[in-house]
py3Dmol code that shows the C-alpha trace and the ligand (Angstrom):
import py3Dmol

protein = """\
ATOM      1  CA  MET A   1       8.021   1.135 -12.847  1.00  0.00           C
ATOM      2  CA  ASN A   2       4.392   1.681 -12.178  1.00  0.00           C
ATOM      3  CA  ASN A   3       5.043   3.020  -8.685  1.00  0.00           C
ATOM      4  CA  HIS A   4       2.608   5.879  -8.505  1.00  0.00           C
ATOM      5  CA  ILE A   5      -0.789   4.452  -9.345  1.00  0.00           C
ATOM      6  CA  MET A   6      -3.340   7.270  -9.307  1.00  0.00           C
ATOM      7  CA  TYR A   7      -5.924   6.089 -11.811  1.00  0.00           C
ATOM      8  CA  ILE A   8      -7.787   2.958 -12.757  1.00  0.00           C
ATOM      9  CA  ILE A   9      -8.863   2.896 -16.383  1.00  0.00           C
ATOM     10  CA  ILE A  10     -11.596   0.539 -17.582  1.00  0.00           C
ATOM     11  CA  HIS A  11     -11.690  -1.057 -21.047  1.00  0.00           C
ATOM     12  CA  HIS A  12     -13.473  -3.755 -22.999  1.00  0.00           C
ATOM     13  CA  THR A  13     -11.948  -6.118 -25.544  1.00  0.00           C
ATOM     14  CA  GLU A  14     -14.609  -5.284 -28.175  1.00  0.00           C
ATOM     15  CA  ARG A  15     -15.041  -8.970 -28.992  1.00  0.00           C
ATOM     16  CA  ASN A  16     -17.673 -11.095 -27.254  1.00  0.00           C
ATOM     17  CA  ASN A  17     -16.002 -14.422 -27.944  1.00  0.00           C
ATOM     18  CA  ASP A  18     -12.655 -13.541 -26.488  1.00  0.00           C
ATOM     19  CA  PHE A  19     -10.335 -14.916 -23.861  1.00  0.00           C
ATOM     20  CA  PRO A  20      -7.249 -13.675 -22.014  1.00  0.00           C
ATOM     21  CA  ALA A  21      -4.705 -15.866 -23.803  1.00  0.00           C
ATOM     22  CA  PHE A  22      -5.960 -14.543 -27.148  1.00  0.00           C
ATOM     23  CA  VAL A  23      -5.775 -10.933 -25.942  1.00  0.00           C
ATOM     24  CA  ARG A  24      -2.230 -11.608 -24.774  1.00  0.00           C
ATOM     25  CA  PHE A  25      -1.400 -13.179 -28.132  1.00  0.00           C
ATOM     26  CA  ARG A  26      -2.746 -10.169 -30.033  1.00  0.00           C
ATOM     27  CA  HIS A  27      -0.851  -7.699 -27.860  1.00  0.00           C
ATOM     28  CA  ARG A  28       2.419  -9.613 -28.052  1.00  0.00           C
ATOM     29  CA  HIS A  29       2.455 -10.782 -31.622  1.00  0.00           C
ATOM     30  CA  LEU A  30       0.326  -8.315 -33.518  1.00  0.00           C
ATOM     31  CA  ARG A  31       1.291  -5.197 -31.580  1.00  0.00           C
ATOM     32  CA  GLY A  32       4.745  -6.365 -30.565  1.00  0.00           C
ATOM     33  CA  TRP A  33       4.343  -5.580 -26.871  1.00  0.00           C
ATOM     34  CA  ASP A  34       6.149  -7.468 -24.065  1.00  0.00           C
ATOM     35  CA  ASP A  35       2.906  -8.767 -22.605  1.00  0.00           C
ATOM     36  CA  VAL A  36      -0.816  -8.186 -22.523  1.00  0.00           C
ATOM     37  CA  GLY A  37      -1.418  -4.452 -22.054  1.00  0.00           C
ATOM     38  CA  TYR A  38      -3.942  -4.728 -19.180  1.00  0.00           C
ATOM     39  CA  HIS A  39      -3.266  -5.563 -15.545  1.00  0.00           C
ATOM     40  CA  TYR A  40      -6.556  -7.405 -15.122  1.00  0.00           C
ATOM     41  CA  LEU A  41      -9.179  -8.941 -17.352  1.00  0.00           C
ATOM     42  CA  ILE A  42     -12.639 -10.078 -16.279  1.00  0.00           C
ATOM     43  CA  GLY A  43     -14.300 -13.065 -17.968  1.00  0.00           C
ATOM     44  CA  ASN A  44     -17.780 -12.979 -19.496  1.00  0.00           C
ATOM     45  CA  LYS A  45     -20.625 -15.407 -20.031  1.00  0.00           C
ATOM     46  CA  ARG A  46     -19.366 -16.813 -23.306  1.00  0.00           C
ATOM     47  CA  PRO A  47     -17.911 -20.313 -23.296  1.00  0.00           C
ATOM     48  CA  PHE A  48     -14.291 -19.223 -23.566  1.00  0.00           C
ATOM     49  CA  THR A  49     -13.893 -17.657 -20.128  1.00  0.00           C
ATOM     50  CA  LYS A  50     -15.271 -18.157 -16.649  1.00  0.00           C
ATOM     51  CA  ASP A  51     -18.002 -15.617 -16.046  1.00  0.00           C
ATOM     52  CA  GLY A  52     -16.802 -12.968 -13.623  1.00  0.00           C
ATOM     53  CA  HIS A  53     -13.421 -14.591 -13.165  1.00  0.00           C
ATOM     54  CA  LEU A  54     -10.552 -12.193 -12.528  1.00  0.00           C
ATOM     55  CA  TYR A  55      -7.604 -12.965 -14.785  1.00  0.00           C
ATOM     56  CA  VAL A  56      -4.254 -11.413 -13.984  1.00  0.00           C
ATOM     57  CA  GLY A  57      -2.567  -9.779 -16.963  1.00  0.00           C
ATOM     58  CA  ARG A  58       0.521  -7.657 -16.575  1.00  0.00           C
ATOM     59  CA  GLN A  59       1.923  -7.360 -13.062  1.00  0.00           C
ATOM     60  CA  GLU A  60       0.845  -4.207 -11.240  1.00  0.00           C
ATOM     61  CA  LYS A  61       4.416  -3.057 -10.762  1.00  0.00           C
ATOM     62  CA  CYS A  62       4.888  -2.990 -14.540  1.00  0.00           C
ATOM     63  CA  VAL A  63       3.636  -0.103 -16.630  1.00  0.00           C
ATOM     64  CA  GLY A  64       0.663  -1.187 -18.703  1.00  0.00           C
ATOM     65  CA  ALA A  65      -0.110  -0.438 -22.348  1.00  0.00           C
ATOM     66  CA  HIS A  66      -3.737   0.590 -22.463  1.00  0.00           C
ATOM     67  CA  ALA A  67      -4.245   4.362 -22.177  1.00  0.00           C
ATOM     68  CA  LEU A  68      -1.988   6.839 -23.931  1.00  0.00           C
ATOM     69  CA  GLY A  69      -0.537   9.367 -21.474  1.00  0.00           C
ATOM     70  CA  TYR A  70      -1.800   7.480 -18.423  1.00  0.00           C
ATOM     71  CA  ASN A  71       0.082   4.197 -18.579  1.00  0.00           C
ATOM     72  CA  ASN A  72       2.775   5.075 -16.066  1.00  0.00           C
ATOM     73  CA  ARG A  73       0.296   6.083 -13.363  1.00  0.00           C
ATOM     74  CA  SER A  74      -2.639   3.725 -13.774  1.00  0.00           C
ATOM     75  CA  LEU A  75      -3.957   0.219 -13.672  1.00  0.00           C
ATOM     76  CA  GLY A  76      -5.737  -1.061 -16.755  1.00  0.00           C
ATOM     77  CA  VAL A  77      -8.741  -3.289 -16.209  1.00  0.00           C
ATOM     78  CA  CYS A  78     -10.494  -4.889 -19.171  1.00  0.00           C
ATOM     79  CA  LEU A  79     -13.887  -6.547 -19.420  1.00  0.00           C
ATOM     80  CA  ILE A  80     -13.921  -9.402 -21.909  1.00  0.00           C
ATOM     81  CA  GLY A  81     -16.672  -8.750 -24.443  1.00  0.00           C
ATOM     82  CA  ASN A  82     -18.097  -6.075 -26.649  1.00  0.00           C
ATOM     83  CA  ILE A  83     -19.933  -3.871 -24.187  1.00  0.00           C
ATOM     84  CA  SER A  84     -21.205  -1.769 -27.074  1.00  0.00           C
ATOM     85  CA  ASN A  85     -23.608  -4.510 -28.125  1.00  0.00           C
ATOM     86  CA  THR A  86     -23.896  -6.692 -25.036  1.00  0.00           C
ATOM     87  CA  ASN A  87     -24.376  -5.650 -21.440  1.00  0.00           C
ATOM     88  CA  PRO A  88     -21.742  -6.752 -18.962  1.00  0.00           C
ATOM     89  CA  SER A  89     -22.799  -9.810 -16.982  1.00  0.00           C
ATOM     90  CA  SER A  90     -23.803  -9.473 -13.319  1.00  0.00           C
ATOM     91  CA  LYS A  91     -20.772 -11.468 -12.306  1.00  0.00           C
ATOM     92  CA  GLN A  92     -18.485  -9.230 -14.350  1.00  0.00           C
ATOM     93  CA  LEU A  93     -19.896  -6.168 -12.636  1.00  0.00           C
ATOM     94  CA  GLN A  94     -19.567  -7.751  -9.191  1.00  0.00           C
ATOM     95  CA  THR A  95     -15.941  -8.638  -9.812  1.00  0.00           C
ATOM     96  CA  LEU A  96     -15.240  -5.210 -11.274  1.00  0.00           C
ATOM     97  CA  VAL A  97     -16.723  -3.356  -8.304  1.00  0.00           C
ATOM     98  CA  SER A  98     -14.905  -5.494  -5.724  1.00  0.00           C
ATOM     99  CA  LEU A  99     -11.608  -5.079  -7.576  1.00  0.00           C
ATOM    100  CA  LEU A 100     -12.146  -1.322  -7.751  1.00  0.00           C
ATOM    101  CA  ARG A 101     -12.957  -1.140  -4.047  1.00  0.00           C
ATOM    102  CA  GLU A 102      -9.834  -3.100  -3.191  1.00  0.00           C
ATOM    103  CA  LYS A 103      -7.469  -1.155  -5.444  1.00  0.00           C
ATOM    104  CA  THR A 104      -8.794   2.318  -4.618  1.00  0.00           C
ATOM    105  CA  LYS A 105      -8.225   1.478  -0.963  1.00  0.00           C
ATOM    106  CA  GLN A 106      -4.803  -0.071  -1.519  1.00  0.00           C
ATOM    107  CA  TYR A 107      -3.473   2.871  -3.540  1.00  0.00           C
ATOM    108  CA  GLN A 108      -5.705   5.579  -2.022  1.00  0.00           C
ATOM    109  CA  ILE A 109      -7.146   6.449  -5.398  1.00  0.00           C
ATOM    110  CA  PRO A 110     -10.045   8.912  -5.326  1.00  0.00           C
ATOM    111  CA  VAL A 111     -13.200   7.446  -6.877  1.00  0.00           C
ATOM    112  CA  GLN A 112     -13.207  10.216  -9.528  1.00  0.00           C
ATOM    113  CA  HIS A 113      -9.999   8.677 -10.821  1.00  0.00           C
ATOM    114  CA  ILE A 114     -11.808   5.506 -11.863  1.00  0.00           C
ATOM    115  CA  LEU A 115     -12.376   6.312 -15.516  1.00  0.00           C
ATOM    116  CA  GLY A 116     -13.696   4.631 -18.591  1.00  0.00           C
ATOM    117  CA  HIS A 117     -11.092   4.795 -21.374  1.00  0.00           C
ATOM    118  CA  CYS A 118     -13.372   7.169 -23.356  1.00  0.00           C
ATOM    119  CA  GLU A 119     -13.568   9.544 -20.392  1.00  0.00           C
ATOM    120  CA  LEU A 120      -9.904  10.451 -20.796  1.00  0.00           C
ATOM    121  CA  PRO A 121      -9.206  13.655 -22.745  1.00  0.00           C
ATOM    122  CA  ASN A 122      -8.842  13.304 -26.498  1.00  0.00           C
ATOM    123  CA  VAL A 123     -10.072   9.699 -26.654  1.00  0.00           C
ATOM    124  CA  GLU A 124     -12.603   9.291 -29.412  1.00  0.00           C
ATOM    125  CA  LYS A 125     -13.411   5.588 -29.115  1.00  0.00           C
ATOM    126  CA  SER A 126     -16.383   4.316 -27.139  1.00  0.00           C
ATOM    127  CA  CYS A 127     -14.303   1.968 -24.921  1.00  0.00           C
ATOM    128  CA  PRO A 128     -15.375   0.472 -22.447  1.00  0.00           C
ATOM    129  CA  GLY A 129     -18.635   0.325 -24.407  1.00  0.00           C
ATOM    130  CA  ASP A 130     -21.976   2.101 -24.393  1.00  0.00           C
ATOM    131  CA  TYR A 131     -23.506  -0.361 -21.946  1.00  0.00           C
ATOM    132  CA  LEU A 132     -21.086   0.251 -19.121  1.00  0.00           C
ATOM    133  CA  ASP A 133     -22.413   3.124 -17.047  1.00  0.00           C
ATOM    134  CA  MET A 134     -19.302   4.610 -15.425  1.00  0.00           C
ATOM    135  CA  VAL A 135     -21.323   6.955 -13.206  1.00  0.00           C
ATOM    136  CA  SER A 136     -23.161   4.016 -11.632  1.00  0.00           C
ATOM    137  CA  ILE A 137     -19.935   2.007 -11.337  1.00  0.00           C
ATOM    138  CA  ARG A 138     -18.322   4.835  -9.348  1.00  0.00           C
ATOM    139  CA  GLN A 139     -21.434   5.140  -7.175  1.00  0.00           C
ATOM    140  CA  ALA A 140     -21.388   1.401  -6.497  1.00  0.00           C
ATOM    141  CA  VAL A 141     -17.718   1.554  -5.508  1.00  0.00           C
ATOM    142  CA  THR A 142     -18.416   4.194  -2.859  1.00  0.00           C
ATOM    143  CA  GLY A 143     -21.615   2.537  -1.733  1.00  0.00           C
ATOM    144  CA  GLN A 144     -23.744   5.481  -2.870  1.00  0.00           C
ATOM    145  CA  ILE A 145     -25.861   2.901  -4.655  1.00  0.00           C
ATOM    146  CA  GLU A 146     -26.181  -0.763  -3.681  1.00  0.00           C
ATOM    147  CA  LEU A 147     -24.420  -3.334  -5.808  1.00  0.00           C
ATOM    148  CA  SER A 148     -27.793  -5.007  -6.356  1.00  0.00           C
ATOM    149  CA  ALA A 149     -29.129  -1.738  -7.797  1.00  0.00           C
ATOM    150  CA  LEU A 150     -26.210  -1.581 -10.214  1.00  0.00           C
ATOM    151  CA  LEU A 151     -26.855  -5.148 -11.345  1.00  0.00           C
ATOM    152  CA  ALA A 152     -30.599  -4.595 -11.729  1.00  0.00           C
ATOM    153  CA  MET A 153     -29.973  -1.400 -13.665  1.00  0.00           C
ATOM    154  CA  SER A 154     -27.638  -3.145 -16.016  1.00  0.00           C
ATOM    155  CA  CYS A 155     -30.181  -5.887 -16.670  1.00  0.00           C
ATOM    156  CA  ASP A 156     -33.231  -3.677 -17.074  1.00  0.00           C
ATOM    157  CA  LYS A 157     -31.680  -0.994 -19.139  1.00  0.00           C
ATOM    158  CA  PHE A 158     -29.759  -2.990 -21.657  1.00  0.00           C
ATOM    159  CA  VAL A 159     -30.180  -6.522 -22.937  1.00  0.00           C
ATOM    160  CA  PRO A 160     -32.535  -8.327 -20.533  1.00  0.00           C
ATOM    161  CA  SER A 161     -32.342 -11.621 -22.404  1.00  0.00           C
ATOM    162  CA  LEU A 162     -28.691 -11.922 -21.465  1.00  0.00           C
ATOM    163  CA  CYS A 163     -29.326 -11.438 -17.753  1.00  0.00           C
ATOM    164  CA  THR A 164     -30.206 -14.877 -16.525  1.00  0.00           C
ATOM    165  CA  GLU A 165     -28.810 -14.720 -13.020  1.00  0.00           C
TER     166      GLU A 165
END
"""
ligand_1 = """\
1
ZN
Zn -9.824 0.968 -24.055
"""
view = py3Dmol.view(width=600, height=400)
view.addModel(protein, "pdb")
view.setStyle({"model": 0}, {"cartoon": {"style": "trace"}})
view.addModel(ligand_1, "xyz")
view.setStyle({"model": 1}, {"stick": {}})
view.zoomTo()
view.show()
């Protein structure tokens, strides 16, 4: 049972043309897990998902499979896409921030416990991708920076051609 949720860990799927059913398929059939490892997935701009749509993965009460050593006390949230070569869409960021606000409140999780996968000790991969600025995400969750500032930052800094909203 995932009954003591203290962390929220953010991931990306590392594939731009990806969709939740395919992630679930890979986790179940290639890795042999019961279900998709993440509790939530957030769609991107590509044709296979709805941009910014929140897809429910594994139920929150079930322990996820996404972050070694943290699975039994965290929620796993995954952005669809490869955020190492594409910036997250504005809608993805909006959905992510509102989900994080809701869940930190619901489970009384301190904002410092919202972590990118690579921020965990001994994780060498770049997940959730170089273009997801976790510091700004945390600041947007607390309201230290405006959501609009986060969105503008993401567009200016990274791949402007992909920011059409
Ligand atoms: Zn990850």
